[in-house]
C-alpha positions as CSV (number, residue, x, y, z in Angstrom):
1,M,103.5,108.0,102.2
2,G,102.3,111.7,101.9
3,H,102.8,114.3,104.5
4,A,99.2,115.5,105.2
5,T,98.4,119.0,106.5
6,P,95.5,120.1,109.0
7,P,93.3,123.1,107.4
8,D,95.2,126.3,107.9
9,C,96.4,125.5,111.8
10,V,99.8,123.7,110.8
11,A,103.6,126.1,111.0
12,K,105.3,126.5,107.9
13,S,108.7,125.9,109.7
14,T,109.0,123.3,112.2
15,G,108.8,124.0,115.7
16,T,106.4,126.9,116.0
17,P,102.9,125.8,116.0
18,L,99.9,128.3,115.2
19,Q,96.8,128.3,117.1
20,Q,92.7,127.7,115.9
21,P,89.8,128.4,118.3
22,G,90.7,125.6,121.1
23,V,93.8,124.1,119.1
24,L,97.3,123.9,118.5
25,V,99.0,122.0,116.1
26,V,102.8,121.3,115.5
27,R,104.7,119.4,113.0
28,R,106.5,116.4,114.6
29,H,108.3,114.3,112.1
30,H,109.5,115.2,108.6
31,Y,108.4,112.7,105.6
32,L,111.2,110.8,105.1
33,V,111.6,110.0,109.0
34,R,108.2,108.6,108.7
35,C,108.6,107.0,105.4
36,S,111.9,104.9,106.8
37,H,109.5,104.1,110.4
38,W,106.9,102.3,108.5
39,L,109.4,100.6,106.1
40,N,111.2,99.3,108.8
41,V,108.2,97.2,109.7
42,P,108.4,94.2,107.0
43,I,112.3,94.9,106.5
44,L,112.9,93.6,109.9
45,L,110.5,91.5,109.6
46,G,111.8,89.6,106.7
47,L,115.4,89.7,108.3
48,I,114.2,88.3,111.5
49,L,112.7,85.0,110.0
50,S,115.7,84.6,107.2
51,G,117.9,85.3,109.7
52,I,116.6,82.4,112.3
53,S,116.4,80.7,109.3
54,I,119.7,81.1,108.8
55,Y,120.8,80.1,112.3
56,W,119.1,76.9,112.2
57,A,122.1,75.6,109.9
58,S,124.5,76.4,112.1
59,P,123.5,77.4,115.9
60,I,125.5,79.9,117.7
61,Y,124.4,78.0,121.0
62,Q,125.2,74.6,121.1
63,H,125.9,71.8,123.8
64,K,127.6,68.1,123.3
65,P,124.9,66.1,121.4
66,D,121.9,64.4,123.8
67,P,122.8,60.6,123.8
68,K,119.2,60.2,123.1
69,T,118.2,62.5,120.7
70,G,121.5,63.4,118.8
71,N,120.3,67.0,119.4
72,F,123.0,69.7,120.0
73,D,120.6,72.7,119.5
74,V,119.5,74.8,122.2
75,A,116.7,76.2,120.2
76,A,115.6,72.2,119.2
77,D,116.0,71.7,123.1
78,I,113.4,74.8,124.1
79,G,111.2,73.5,121.1
80,I,111.5,70.1,122.5
81,W,110.3,70.9,126.3
82,I,107.3,72.9,124.7
83,C,106.1,69.7,122.8
84,A,106.2,67.9,126.0
85,H,104.9,70.6,128.3
86,V,102.3,72.3,125.9
87,P,98.6,70.4,125.7
88,G,97.8,70.2,122.4
89,L,101.4,69.8,121.3
90,H,102.7,66.0,122.7
91,N,102.2,64.7,118.9
92,Y,103.8,67.4,117.1
93,S,105.4,65.9,114.4
94,S,109.3,67.2,114.7
95,P,109.4,68.7,118.2
96,P,113.1,70.3,117.5
97,D,111.6,72.7,114.2
98,W,108.9,73.7,116.5
99,I,111.2,77.0,116.8
100,Y,112.3,77.4,113.3
101,N,108.4,76.9,112.1
102,H,107.4,79.1,114.0
103,M,109.4,81.8,115.0
104,S,111.4,81.9,110.6
105,L,110.8,80.6,107.6
106,G,111.3,77.0,108.3
107,P,114.5,74.8,108.7
108,G,116.5,73.3,105.3
109,I,116.0,76.6,103.5
110,L,119.6,77.9,104.3
111,G,119.6,79.4,100.3
112,I,116.7,80.8,100.1
113,A,117.1,82.0,103.0
114,L,120.2,83.7,102.3
115,R,119.1,85.3,99.3
116,L,116.2,86.8,101.5
117,H,118.2,87.9,104.4
118,W,121.0,90.1,102.2
119,F,118.1,91.4,99.8
120,C,116.2,92.7,103.1
121,A,120.0,93.7,104.3
122,Y,120.4,96.1,101.8
123,L,117.1,97.7,100.9
124,F,117.6,98.2,105.3
125,M,121.1,100.0,104.6
126,L,119.4,101.6,102.1
127,N,116.1,102.7,104.4
128,G,118.6,103.8,107.0
129,M,120.0,106.2,105.1
130,V,116.9,107.2,104.1
131,Y,116.4,107.6,107.8
132,V,119.5,109.7,108.6
133,A,118.7,112.3,105.7
134,G,115.2,112.6,107.0
135,L,116.4,113.5,110.8
136,V,119.7,116.0,109.3
137,I,117.0,117.8,106.8
138,G,114.2,117.7,109.4
139,G,116.4,118.9,112.6
140,G,114.9,115.8,114.0
141,W,118.6,114.7,115.7
142,R,119.0,117.0,117.9
143,S,116.0,115.5,119.8
144,L,118.1,112.6,120.5
145,L,120.9,114.1,121.9
146,P,121.1,113.1,125.6
147,R,120.5,116.0,128.1
148,R,122.5,116.2,131.1
149,T,119.1,115.6,133.3
150,D,118.5,112.1,131.7
151,L,119.0,109.9,134.5
152,L,116.7,112.0,137.1
153,D,114.2,111.9,134.5
154,A,114.2,108.4,133.5
155,F,113.6,107.7,136.6
156,R,110.5,110.2,137.0
157,M,109.3,108.3,134.0
158,V,110.2,104.5,135.4
159,R,108.1,105.8,138.6
160,Y,105.4,107.0,136.4
161,Y,104.7,103.6,134.4
162,L,105.1,101.8,136.8
163,G,102.6,103.4,139.3
164,V,100.4,104.0,135.9
165,P,98.1,100.5,137.1
166,F,98.2,100.8,140.5
167,A,96.4,104.4,139.6
168,K,94.1,102.9,137.3
169,L,92.7,100.4,140.0
170,A,92.7,103.0,143.0
171,R,90.8,105.1,140.3
172,R,92.8,108.1,141.4
173,E,95.0,111.0,139.1
174,W,98.7,109.9,138.4
175,P,100.0,112.7,136.7
176,H,102.5,112.6,134.0
177,P,105.9,114.2,134.3
178,L,105.9,117.3,132.5
179,F,109.1,117.6,129.9
180,N,109.7,120.6,127.6
181,T,111.3,118.1,125.3
182,K,109.7,116.0,122.3
183,Y,110.7,113.3,124.2
184,N,111.0,112.1,127.5
185,A,114.7,110.5,128.7
186,L,113.4,106.8,128.3
187,Q,112.1,107.7,124.9
188,R,115.2,109.5,124.1
189,A,117.7,106.3,125.2
190,A,115.1,103.9,123.6
191,Y,115.2,106.0,120.1
192,F,118.9,107.2,120.1
193,S,119.9,103.0,120.5
194,I,118.4,101.4,117.7
195,P,120.4,103.9,115.0
196,A,123.2,102.3,117.2
197,A,122.0,98.7,117.1
198,A,121.6,99.2,113.4
199,F,125.0,100.5,112.3
200,L,126.1,97.5,114.4
201,S,124.1,95.1,112.5
202,V,125.3,96.0,109.3
203,A,128.9,95.9,110.3
204,T,129.0,92.5,112.1
205,G,126.5,91.3,109.0
206,W,129.6,91.8,106.8
207,A,132.1,90.7,109.7
208,I,130.0,87.3,109.0
209,H,129.9,87.7,105.0
210,K,133.7,88.8,104.7
211,P,135.1,87.6,107.0
212,M,137.9,87.5,104.8
213,Q,138.0,90.4,102.8
214,L,137.2,92.4,105.8
215,H,139.4,90.8,108.3
216,W,139.8,94.0,110.3
217,L,136.6,94.3,110.7
218,A,136.1,90.9,112.5
219,V,139.1,91.4,114.6
220,L,137.1,94.5,116.2
221,F,133.9,92.7,116.9
222,G,136.5,89.4,118.8
223,G,136.3,87.1,115.5
224,F,134.1,85.7,113.0
225,D,132.2,83.7,115.6
226,A,131.7,86.3,118.5
227,A,130.8,88.9,115.3
228,R,127.9,86.0,114.8
229,V,127.1,86.2,118.4
230,W,126.8,90.4,118.8
231,H,124.9,89.8,115.4
232,F,122.5,87.2,117.0
233,W,121.9,89.7,120.1
234,L,121.1,92.7,118.3
235,M,118.1,90.9,116.6
236,W,116.7,90.2,120.0
237,L,117.2,93.7,121.1
238,Y,115.3,95.3,117.8
239,I,112.6,92.2,119.4
240,F,112.9,93.7,123.1
241,F,112.5,97.3,121.7
242,V,109.5,96.5,119.9
243,V,107.4,94.8,122.3
244,P,107.4,97.4,124.9
245,H,106.9,100.3,122.2
246,L,103.9,99.3,120.6
247,I,102.7,99.2,124.3
248,L,103.7,103.1,125.2
249,V,102.5,104.2,122.0
250,F,99.2,103.0,122.2
251,A,99.2,104.0,126.4
252,D,99.7,107.1,125.1
253,G,97.4,107.7,123.2
254,W,96.3,108.3,119.3
255,D,98.3,111.7,118.8
256,T,101.2,109.8,119.0
257,L,100.7,107.5,116.7
258,R,98.8,109.6,114.6
259,S,102.0,112.4,114.5
260,M,104.2,109.0,113.1
261,I,101.6,108.8,110.2
262,V,100.9,112.2,109.3
263,G,103.9,114.4,110.9
264,W,101.6,116.5,113.0
265,S,100.5,116.4,116.6
266,T,98.1,118.5,118.8
267,R,99.4,117.8,121.8
268,V,102.2,120.7,122.3
269,E,101.9,121.1,126.0
270,R,105.1,118.8,126.0
271,S,106.2,119.2,122.8
272,E,109.9,120.8,122.4
273,F,109.5,122.7,119.4
274,I,112.9,122.1,117.1
275,A,113.5,125.5,116.6
276,N,114.4,125.6,120.5
277,E,116.0,122.2,120.5
């Protein structure tokens, strides 16, 4: 994605805004950060879909075989329950495979899933290096560092988000907490946790892929089986992050989304200029 520039009103150096009649504009995200951000969408989707297909071949969470069906997979149990209780699914052809048919590439394709998973994994690692380079070059890494006031500021943001629906219903003002930072405390914690989770995903992935050659790495996570558990729940961390992330981005307005597309923002009253980060 290119680095779009609004006419004559974007600061040459990241951080200092210029003022035109009624307009303030500040650079938000380095183009490498923006490119890697959007590339992560198809890469993570490929990793998750192929990863669940791999999980089908050797589920982490198992129980003793059901005496009637012979099923031992908890995910298959969920599919069976869904087909038994959701209207219109009572005649589904293979209830144990419902989860895998709807949340993965499908069951029974381990070889294809493994190849695609590692293809996406290498892209993920390369894209991660691009992201880190963008943070370093653009100075955005400073925005992710924890602050002493983060605990109190996080409480203020939680109170704000919880109160928004009630304020809408009551048709009264519910002012957004003011911060002199690029991200509020909740955003900073979330955006800091994702690179950390990405690093752990890569590490656990290699520990699973090469448990003998990288025995020391597997030991760090508690062994091969424990590394698989880590890897599994890190996947869910991404999923749990994406849903509220999308909701809050759209709730915050077009300016937030635009800044991750073109790199500049007209909302600077709550911005942290990188020169002061």
